[in-house]
All heavy atoms as an XYZ file, in Angstrom:
753
protein
N       0.852     -1.215      0.012
C       0.025      0.021     -0.016
C       0.896      1.234     -0.019
O       1.881      1.250      0.675
C      -0.891     -0.007      1.241
C      -1.738      1.199      1.347
S      -2.704      1.131      2.878
C      -3.020      2.896      3.078
N       0.516      2.196     -0.740
C       1.146      3.523     -0.726
C       0.121      4.574     -0.715
O      -1.002      4.373     -0.899
C       2.151      3.701     -1.950
O       1.266      3.579     -3.122
C       3.230      2.695     -1.965
N       0.525      5.788     -0.407
C      -0.329      6.932     -0.262
C       0.492      8.109      0.120
O       1.665      8.226     -0.291
N      -0.052      8.920      1.005
C       0.636     10.129      1.472
C       0.899     10.040      2.973
O      -0.032      9.692      3.697
C      -0.156     11.400      1.129
O      -0.368     11.432     -0.287
C       0.563     12.653      1.645
N       2.136     10.289      3.342
C       2.488     10.241      4.807
C       2.971     11.680      5.220
O       3.813     12.273      4.464
C       3.596      9.224      5.048
C       4.002      9.219      6.517
C       3.117      7.835      4.669
N       2.545     12.150      6.287
C       2.934     13.396      6.846
C       4.058     13.099      7.924
O       3.753     12.312      8.853
C       1.864     14.200      7.492
C       2.142     15.444      8.195
C       2.873     16.499      7.298
C       0.888     16.039      8.749
N       5.257     13.622      7.762
C       6.311     13.409      8.746
C       6.696     14.712      9.378
O       7.146     15.618      8.734
C       7.566     12.813      8.063
C       8.719     12.589      9.040
C       7.223     11.512      7.289
N       6.457     14.803     10.741
C       6.946     16.026     11.391
C       8.462     15.834     11.716
O       8.913     14.807     11.945
C       6.158     16.296     12.698
O       6.403     15.206     13.651
C       4.678     16.412     12.477
N       9.161     16.995     11.578
C      10.596     16.941     11.796
C      11.279     16.185     10.695
O      12.319     15.610     10.909
N      10.669     16.222      9.489
C      11.253     15.509      8.395
C      12.312     16.068      7.587
O      12.790     15.530      6.558
N      12.855     17.210      8.040
C      13.868     17.978      7.234
C      15.252     17.619      7.627
O      16.201     17.975      6.945
C      13.610     19.485      7.336
O      13.767     19.930      8.666
N      15.437     16.870      8.751
C      16.731     16.563      9.182
C      16.783     15.356     10.115
O      15.732     14.897     10.573
C      17.454     17.711      9.891
C      16.792     18.204     11.051
C      17.431     19.541     11.570
N      16.732     19.926     12.773
C      17.320     20.267     13.901
N      18.618     20.313     14.031
N      16.605     20.639     14.955
N      17.935     14.774     10.325
C      18.123     13.712     11.286
C      17.282     12.479     11.011
O      17.078     12.069      9.881
N      16.643     11.935     12.015
C      15.869     10.703     11.896
C      14.667     10.940     11.022
O      14.306     10.094     10.186
C      15.448     10.172     13.297
C      16.613      9.707     14.119
C      14.392      9.125     13.185
C      16.388      9.445     15.558
N      14.069     12.128     11.100
C      12.832     12.371     10.315
C      13.211     12.406      8.845
O      12.420     11.963      7.995
N      14.360     12.985      8.497
C      14.754     12.990      7.067
C      15.011     11.542      6.545
O      14.600     11.162      5.495
C      16.006     13.814      6.923
C      16.405     13.970      5.516
C      17.583     14.869      5.343
N      17.884     15.117      3.938
C      18.404     16.218      3.488
N      18.753     17.175      4.310
N      18.608     16.339      2.195
N      15.643     10.751      7.396
C      15.939      9.321      7.003
C      14.579      8.601      6.833
O      14.495      7.810      5.883
C      16.777      8.680      8.063
N      13.670      8.769      7.732
C      12.374      8.168      7.632
C      11.668      8.597      6.341
O      11.093      7.797      5.565
C      11.486      8.462      8.876
C      10.020      8.080      8.656
C      12.020      7.787     10.082
N      11.761      9.880      6.068
C      11.094     10.463      4.890
C      11.755      9.799      3.551
O      11.021      9.500      2.646
C      11.269     11.969      4.785
O      10.583     12.560      5.860
N      13.036      9.728      3.606
C      13.731      9.104      2.422
C      13.279      7.724      2.201
O      13.098      7.290      1.002
C      15.255      9.298      2.576
C      15.681     10.738      2.467
C      17.151     10.938      2.840
O      17.854      9.976      3.255
O      17.663     12.111      2.714
N      13.297      6.941      3.290
C      12.928      5.509      3.128
C      11.377      5.398      2.668
O      11.173      4.585      1.752
C      13.087      4.745      4.484
C      12.415      3.288      4.450
C      14.556      4.612      4.884
N      10.545      6.182      3.219
C       9.215      6.119      2.771
C       9.080      6.504      1.288
O       8.298      5.842      0.527
C       8.266      7.088      3.605
C       8.013      6.630      5.033
C       7.416      7.737      5.820
C       7.123      5.441      5.067
N       9.807      7.513      0.839
C       9.752      7.954     -0.556
C      10.288      6.844     -1.466
O       9.668      6.582     -2.496
C      10.629      9.286     -0.703
C      10.351      9.875     -1.994
O      11.083      9.688     -2.974
N       9.352     10.688     -2.065
N      11.372      6.232     -1.094
C      11.913      5.138     -1.909
C      10.912      3.958     -2.025
O      10.767      3.335     -3.047
C      13.237      4.614     -1.273
C      13.637      3.273     -1.854
C      14.341      5.660     -1.472
N      10.115      3.775     -0.957
C       9.140      2.710     -0.987
C       7.817      3.118     -1.645
O       6.769      2.396     -1.556
C       8.833      2.252      0.373
C      10.109      1.525      0.931
C       9.923      0.922      2.282
N      11.094      0.279      2.680
C      11.272     -0.350      3.866
N      10.259     -0.396      4.699
N      12.423     -0.947      4.193
N       7.740      4.284     -2.285
C       6.630      4.681     -3.107
C       5.638      5.603     -2.428
O       4.643      5.972     -2.965
N       5.842      6.068     -1.183
C       5.015      6.918     -0.515
C       5.286      8.400     -0.880
O       6.431      8.753     -1.121
C       5.190      6.841      1.025
C       4.664      5.521      1.494
C       5.398      4.381      1.671
C       3.410      5.224      2.059
N       4.635      3.388      2.180
C       3.394      3.836      2.422
C       2.200      5.948      2.226
C       2.329      3.250      2.960
C       1.096      5.298      2.787
C       1.137      3.994      3.150
N       4.210      9.159     -1.064
C       4.426     10.661     -1.213
C       4.591     11.147      0.247
O       3.766     10.826      1.113
C       3.144     11.298     -1.831
C       3.317     12.817     -1.909
C       2.031     13.468     -2.385
O       1.055     12.844     -2.799
N       2.005     14.785     -2.328
N       5.636     11.934      0.424
C       5.981     12.381      1.806
C       5.776     13.871      1.871
O       6.286     14.606      1.040
C       7.445     12.045      2.132
C       7.788     12.594      3.519
C       7.650     10.497      2.114
N       5.011     14.302      2.884
C       4.871     15.665      3.267
C       5.718     15.895      4.518
O       5.520     15.233      5.552
C       3.402     16.028      3.619
C       2.405     15.789      2.514
C       0.980     16.157      3.088
C       2.698     16.659      1.293
N       6.778     16.711      4.337
C       7.644     17.027      5.479
C       7.759     18.524      5.606
O       8.773     19.116      5.144
C       8.992     16.386      5.231
N       6.765     19.135      6.197
C       6.754     20.623      6.272
C       7.919     21.186      7.113
O       8.349     20.551      8.065
C       5.375     20.934      6.943
C       5.011     19.689      7.649
C       5.606     18.604      6.889
N       8.384     22.303      6.661
C       9.418     23.054      7.384
C       8.780     23.685      8.631
O       7.581     23.748      8.793
C      10.037     24.167      6.489
O       9.099     25.177      6.242
N       9.644     24.212      9.501
C       9.113     24.874     10.709
C       8.415     26.132     10.358
O       7.494     26.521     11.047
C      10.328     25.200     11.650
C       9.797     25.742     12.978
C      10.908     25.789     14.004
N      11.395     24.493     14.309
C      12.585     24.232     14.865
N      13.399     25.233     15.112
N      12.992     23.017     15.142
N       8.701     26.734      9.213
C       7.966     27.937      8.749
C       6.558     27.538      8.303
O       5.610     28.309      8.462
C       8.704     28.633      7.575
C      10.023     29.331      7.969
C      11.162     28.379      8.225
O      11.246     27.344      7.645
N      11.959     28.700      9.225
N       6.400     26.289      7.804
C       5.096     25.842      7.379
C       4.285     25.288      8.497
O       3.089     25.396      8.540
C       5.295     24.772      6.299
C       5.904     25.197      5.033
C       6.307     24.060      4.200
O       7.113     23.267      4.532
O       5.641     24.010      3.061
N       4.946     24.680      9.480
C       4.252     24.053     10.610
C       5.151     24.181     11.852
O       6.114     23.457     12.071
C       4.078     22.525     10.315
C       3.468     21.689     11.483
C       2.141     22.212     11.903
C       3.428     20.252     11.012
N       4.800     25.224     12.614
C       5.553     25.428     13.882
C       4.824     24.756     15.070
O       3.808     25.219     15.524
C       5.678     26.939     14.163
C       6.451     27.229     15.455
O       6.916     26.300     16.117
O       6.638     28.408     15.695
N       5.354     23.534     15.467
C       4.678     22.773     16.407
C       4.667     23.440     17.839
O       3.870     23.046     18.706
C       5.324     21.388     16.500
C       5.181     20.525     15.286
C       6.055     19.259     15.440
C       3.748     20.234     14.917
N       5.507     24.451     18.034
C       5.455     25.181     19.291
C       4.324     26.162     19.348
O       4.138     26.771     20.428
C       6.806     25.904     19.499
N       3.684     26.395     18.223
C       2.551     27.365     18.106
C       1.244     26.663     17.805
O       1.084     26.219     16.670
C       2.898     28.335     17.080
C       1.837     29.440     16.897
O       0.792     29.393     17.613
O       2.001     30.282     16.004
N       0.300     26.487     18.760
C      -0.894     25.752     18.542
C      -1.714     26.334     17.364
O      -2.312     25.499     16.571
C      -1.682     25.921     19.817
C      -0.698     26.258     20.902
C       0.399     26.953     20.172
N      -1.656     27.570     17.169
C      -2.446     28.173     16.015
C      -1.773     27.788     14.661
O      -2.484     27.616     13.681
C      -2.566     29.662     16.135
O      -1.296     30.297     16.048
N      -0.465     27.608     14.686
C       0.232     27.202     13.417
C      -0.263     25.794     13.018
O      -0.380     25.441     11.857
C       1.728     27.263     13.628
O       2.401     26.715     12.476
N      -0.337     24.902     14.047
C      -0.816     23.513     13.806
C      -2.171     23.572     13.254
O      -2.446     22.918     12.219
C      -0.747     22.708     15.102
C      -1.291     21.290     14.841
C       0.628     22.621     15.712
N      -3.130     24.340     13.761
C      -4.448     24.418     13.309
C      -4.484     24.968     11.884
O      -5.231     24.485     11.003
N      -3.729     26.045     11.587
C      -3.636     26.608     10.295
C      -3.164     25.619      9.274
O      -3.650     25.463      8.217
C      -2.779     27.856     10.269
O      -3.346     28.801     11.204
C      -2.666     28.476      8.874
N      -2.017     24.920      9.646
C      -1.498     23.925      8.772
C      -2.535     22.785      8.394
O      -2.764     22.477      7.216
C      -0.236     23.254      9.332
C       0.303     22.203      8.460
C       1.119     22.531      7.382
C       0.061     20.871      8.714
C       1.679     21.569      6.544
C       0.568     19.883      7.876
C       1.364     20.268      6.842
N      -3.203     22.263      9.427
C      -4.149     21.209      9.242
C      -5.321     21.675      8.297
O      -5.747     20.959      7.432
C      -4.631     20.698     10.534
C      -3.676     19.926     11.316
C      -4.272     19.570     12.758
C      -3.343     18.565     10.639
N      -5.787     22.935      8.544
C      -6.926     23.346      7.761
C      -6.529     23.700      6.291
O      -7.355     23.800      5.446
C      -7.582     24.571      8.425
O      -6.690     25.697      8.453
N      -5.223     23.922      6.109
C      -4.768     24.244      4.726
C      -4.380     23.034      3.896
O      -4.027     23.167      2.735
C      -3.575     25.208      4.829
O      -2.456     24.515      5.298
N      -4.379     21.833      4.548
C      -4.022     20.594      3.742
C      -4.978     20.425      2.582
O      -6.193     20.476      2.720
C      -4.061     19.443      4.683
C      -2.850     19.100      5.498
C      -3.042     17.966      6.424
C      -1.642     18.842      4.654
N      -4.404     20.159      1.413
C      -5.237     19.878      0.242
C      -5.073     18.473     -0.221
O      -5.696     18.061     -1.130
C      -4.826     20.848     -0.885
O      -3.471     20.716     -1.147
C      -5.157     22.276     -0.566
N      -4.142     17.758      0.411
C      -3.896     16.306      0.108
C      -4.393     15.467      1.170
O      -4.249     15.787      2.420
C      -2.323     16.144     -0.079
O      -1.823     17.008     -1.029
C      -2.023     14.691     -0.442
N      -5.038     14.370      0.857
C      -5.441     13.405      1.893
C      -4.270     12.695      2.444
O      -3.364     12.296      1.679
C      -6.381     12.387      1.247
C      -6.978     11.465      2.292
C      -8.131     10.614      1.695
O      -8.961     11.134      1.061
O      -8.098      9.384      2.002
N      -4.224     12.611      3.734
C      -3.084     12.029      4.416
C      -3.498     10.633      4.900
O      -4.515     10.373      5.533
C      -2.676     12.911      5.637
C      -1.556     12.225      6.438
C      -2.202     14.228      5.166
N      -2.650      9.620      4.544
C      -2.917      8.229      4.868
C      -2.091      7.723      6.083
O      -2.468      6.754      6.693
C      -2.543      7.327      3.690
C      -3.309      7.720      2.468
O      -4.568      7.606      2.422
O      -2.668      8.175      1.455
N      -1.064      8.456      6.438
C      -0.179      8.060      7.541
C       0.448      9.262      8.179
O       0.588     10.316      7.521
N       0.899      9.149      9.441
C       1.461     10.203     10.110
C       2.612      9.679     10.984
O       2.498      8.653     11.691
C       0.408     10.812     11.140
C       0.805     11.856     12.108
C       1.350     13.166     11.338
C      -0.337     12.271     12.943
N       3.790     10.314     10.855
C       4.911     10.015     11.696
C       5.272     11.206     12.497
O       5.638     12.309     12.075
C       6.219      9.701     10.758
C       7.443      9.368     11.663
C       5.917      8.451      9.866
N       5.066     11.092     13.834
C       5.296     12.134     14.744
C       6.688     12.074     15.249
O       7.000     11.513     16.269
C       4.277     12.066     15.885
C       2.833     12.234     15.552
C       1.916     11.831     16.638
C       2.571     13.662     15.085
N       7.581     12.636     14.494
C       8.994     12.552     14.736
C       9.569     13.752     15.407
O      10.490     13.635     16.259
C       9.797     12.327     13.414
C      11.224     12.411     13.605
O      11.886     11.539     14.201
N      11.811     13.572     13.126
N       9.027     14.921     15.207
C       9.543     16.172     15.761
C       9.507     16.192     17.278
O       8.558     15.690     17.888
C       8.830     17.382     15.211
N      10.512     16.771     17.898
C      10.457     16.911     19.328
C      11.599     17.904     19.796
O      12.495     18.140     19.066
N      11.425     18.386     20.935
C      12.413     19.255     21.583
C      12.666     18.773     22.957
O      11.894     18.089     23.595
C      12.033     20.740     21.559
C      11.775     21.275     20.191
C      10.780     20.963     22.407
N      13.842     19.217     23.519
C      14.072     18.925     24.907
C      14.847     20.160     25.443
O      15.387     20.928     24.732
C      14.881     17.639     25.161
C      16.209     17.650     24.512
O      16.877     18.615     24.348
N      16.726     16.468     24.231
N      14.889     20.191     26.750
C      15.627     21.202     27.469
C      16.546     20.440     28.471
O      16.060     20.099     29.529
C      14.785     22.163     28.185
O      14.688     23.394     27.640
N      17.730     20.111     28.039
C      18.529     19.250     28.913
C      19.137     19.981     30.097
O      20.379     20.296     30.136
C      19.693     18.787     27.933
C      19.737     19.886     26.945
C      18.407     20.425     26.832
N      18.258     20.391     30.998
C      18.666     21.079     32.220
C      17.972     20.445     33.383
O      16.955     19.768     33.250
C      18.325     22.537     32.093
C      19.028     23.157     30.871
C      18.945     24.590     30.587
N      17.830     25.375     30.783
C      17.856     26.534     31.294
N      18.930     27.021     31.774
N      16.740     27.265     31.433
N      18.490     20.686     34.568
C      17.850     20.200     35.735
C      16.429     20.858     35.907
O      16.288     22.000     35.504
C      18.671     20.505     37.020
C      19.919     19.724     37.072
O      20.032     18.608     36.508
N      20.924     20.248     37.747
N      15.528     20.125     36.385
C      14.182     20.650     36.497
C      14.093     21.933     37.219
O      13.356     22.906     36.784
C      13.290     19.592     37.224
C      11.801     19.948     37.289
C      11.250     20.053     35.895
C      11.058     18.813     38.057
N      14.964     22.144     38.205
C      14.932     23.405     38.945
C      15.414     24.588     38.096
O      15.148     25.739     38.418
N      16.177     24.369     37.088
C      16.690     25.380     36.266
C      15.812     25.700     35.059
O      16.055     26.615     34.288
C      18.087     25.071     35.724
N      14.821     24.898     34.854
C      13.900     25.013     33.697
C      12.905     26.108     33.980
O      12.215     26.052     34.997
C      13.226     23.686     33.468
C      12.648     23.364     32.139
C      13.716     23.322     31.078
C      11.922     21.996     32.181
N      12.730     26.996     33.014
C      11.737     28.042     33.169
C      10.359     27.517     32.781
O      10.234     26.494     32.095
C      12.068     29.255     32.328
O      11.823     28.915     30.889
N       9.353     28.131     33.224
C       7.944     27.715     32.890
C       7.761     27.817     31.399
O       7.045     26.922     30.810
C       6.969     28.694     33.629
C       5.516     28.252     33.497
C       5.136     27.099     34.113
C       4.658     28.985     32.739
C       3.773     26.659     34.005
C       3.354     28.585     32.597
C       2.908     27.444     33.229
N       8.330     28.803     30.701
C       8.212     28.941     29.279
C       8.847     27.758     28.538
O       8.320     27.225     27.618
C       8.780     30.244     28.758
C       8.057     31.477     29.153
C       8.223     31.869     30.627
O       9.260     31.491     31.266
O       7.331     32.614     31.173
N      10.043     27.313     29.038
C      10.712     26.156     28.470
C       9.873     24.877     28.662
O       9.665     24.030     27.733
C      12.073     25.952     29.057
C      13.107     27.032     28.613
C      14.386     26.936     29.424
O      14.298     26.889     30.689
O      15.496     26.796     28.810
N       9.312     24.729     29.859
C       8.486     23.591     30.205
C       7.263     23.547     29.248
O       7.019     22.511     28.657
C       8.005     23.742     31.668
C       6.993     22.732     32.059
C       5.649     22.913     32.099
C       7.250     21.395     32.544
N       4.980     21.789     32.526
C       5.988     20.803     32.774
C       8.353     20.616     32.738
C       5.820     19.510     33.284
C       8.226     19.336     33.217
C       6.995     18.758     33.478
N       6.638     24.669     29.040
C       5.438     24.738     28.191
C       5.820     24.408     26.739
O       5.115     23.756     26.074
C       4.794     26.053     28.226
C       3.904     26.237     29.447
O       3.486     25.218     30.026
N       3.619     27.424     29.901
N       6.998     24.907     26.247
C       7.348     24.593     24.888
C       7.637     23.102     24.680
O       7.223     22.519     23.664
C       8.586     25.407     24.464
C       9.034     25.196     23.108
C      10.252     25.991     22.650
C      10.597     25.709     21.230
N      11.775     26.427     20.798
N       8.289     22.464     25.623
C       8.622     21.064     25.443
C       7.262     20.221     25.450
O       7.113     19.406     24.548
C       9.442     20.570     26.710
C       9.493     19.036     26.741
C      10.885     21.142     26.585
N       6.360     20.554     26.283
C       5.099     19.909     26.298
C       4.197     20.259     25.099
O       3.512     19.357     24.516
C       4.297     20.106     27.614
C       4.917     19.378     28.708
N       4.661     18.011     28.938
C       5.874     19.736     29.622
C       5.368     17.607     29.974
N       6.136     18.636     30.308
N       4.208     21.500     24.632
C       3.489     21.855     23.414
C       4.005     21.050     22.203
O       3.212     20.453     21.486
C       3.575     23.359     23.117
C       3.046     23.788     21.803
C       1.608     23.463     21.453
O       0.777     23.503     22.382
N       1.323     22.975     20.306
N       5.324     21.087     21.989
C       5.939     20.415     20.822
C       5.784     18.919     20.955
O       5.425     18.239     19.999
C       7.376     20.847     20.661
C       8.058     20.044     19.493
C       7.514     22.338     20.334
N       6.202     18.340     22.058
C       6.182     16.911     22.188
C       4.930     16.181     22.488
O       4.743     14.968     22.097
C       7.199     16.494     23.312
C       8.615     16.975     22.987
O       8.905     17.438     21.881
N       9.449     16.930     23.997
N       3.954     16.872     23.097
C       2.713     16.219     23.422
C       1.449     16.862     22.813
O       0.650     16.197     22.145
C       2.596     16.176     24.950
C       3.659     15.281     25.610
C       3.789     15.474     27.119
O       2.932     16.232     27.712
O       4.708     14.892     27.703
N       1.281     18.141     23.129
C       0.031     18.812     22.708
C      -0.046     18.829     21.132
O      -1.143     18.647     20.593
C      -0.036     20.217     23.314
O       0.078     20.103     24.762
C      -1.353     20.869     22.976
N       1.027     19.168     20.506
C       0.939     19.263     19.044
C       0.685     17.861     18.442
O      -0.037     17.734     17.370
C       2.185     19.853     18.410
O       3.280     18.933     18.539
N       1.178     16.813     19.080
C       0.928     15.447     18.641
C      -0.562     15.178     18.729
O      -1.176     14.570     17.794
C       1.711     14.453     19.417
N      -1.197     15.519     19.805
C      -2.630     15.443     20.049
C      -3.369     16.156     18.955
O      -4.329     15.672     18.347
C      -3.038     15.899     21.443
C      -4.551     15.936     21.578
C      -5.262     14.699     21.765
C      -5.222     17.087     21.486
C      -6.587     14.798     21.899
C      -6.606     17.104     21.622
C      -7.323     15.985     21.864
N      -2.958     17.415     18.694
C      -3.590     18.270     17.668
C      -3.470     17.612     16.319
O      -4.468     17.549     15.584
C      -2.943     19.633     17.577
C      -3.269     20.564     18.728
C      -2.579     21.888     18.461
O      -1.421     22.067     18.805
N      -3.339     22.845     17.954
N      -2.353     17.052     15.964
C      -2.113     16.433     14.656
C      -2.995     15.215     14.510
O      -3.680     15.062     13.517
C      -0.627     16.109     14.428
C       0.329     17.255     14.435
S       0.023     18.412     13.035
C       0.662     17.352     11.724
N      -2.942     14.366     15.531
C      -3.748     13.095     15.437
C      -5.241     13.440     15.355
O      -5.941     12.923     14.538
C      -3.409     12.223     16.626
C      -4.383     11.020     16.716
C      -2.000     11.684     16.520
N      -5.715     14.213     16.309
C      -7.177     14.623     16.317
C      -7.623     15.307     15.005
O      -8.691     15.106     14.544
C      -7.552     15.363     17.526
O      -6.905     16.611     17.604
N      -6.723     16.068     14.413
C      -6.978     16.763     13.172
C      -7.026     15.831     11.915
O      -7.685     16.093     10.996
N      -6.184     14.767     11.998
C      -6.080     13.951     10.846
C      -6.882     12.643     10.892
O      -7.162     12.069      9.867
C      -4.552     13.591     10.624
C      -3.758     14.770     10.152
C      -2.235     14.287     10.140
C      -4.137     15.244      8.770
N      -7.308     12.240     12.040
C      -8.069     10.973     12.212
C      -9.311     10.961     11.313
O      -9.529      9.964     10.706
C      -8.365     10.665     13.714
C      -9.477      9.723     13.837
C      -7.108     10.112     14.357
N     -10.082     11.996     11.296
C     -11.318     11.919     10.422
C     -10.910     11.689      8.966
O     -11.639     10.935      8.287
C     -11.900     13.280     10.609
C     -11.457     13.779     11.918
C     -10.036     13.241     12.048
N      -9.841     12.251      8.542
C      -9.432     11.984      7.103
C      -8.876     10.618      6.911
O      -9.042      9.977      5.859
C      -8.329     13.047      6.823
C      -7.749     12.896      5.421
S      -6.334     13.991      5.218
C      -6.926     15.606      5.632
N      -8.193     10.083      7.972
C      -7.580      8.756      7.819
C      -8.521      7.592      8.134
O      -8.183      6.476      7.799
C      -6.363      8.720      8.783
C      -5.305      9.743      8.376
S      -3.956      9.934      9.660
C      -3.252      8.322      9.592
N      -9.642      7.834      8.714
C     -10.533      6.816      9.170
C     -11.104      6.080      7.971
O     -11.393      6.594      6.903
C     -11.663      7.318     10.021
């Protein structure tokens, strides 16, 4: 089976490798840049999802951030960004794409 797969964080590292393998195997890969889809910004996620013109058959939630500091040194803003990118945006992406993928 092939179709279209959306890969977050697909422009470098593991995400890029995943995108390349999927592409070689016949999948159309959507790997938006941070300018197209800023996972740290909930409104960007909503805008991106509402602007999709291609049906998405699969989703790879690869993007993530971390703040490698002791919890006591972590600011509230850093904490929120980590959770927005790593968890909340994943929820937004899945809940926004499930109706299309069902």
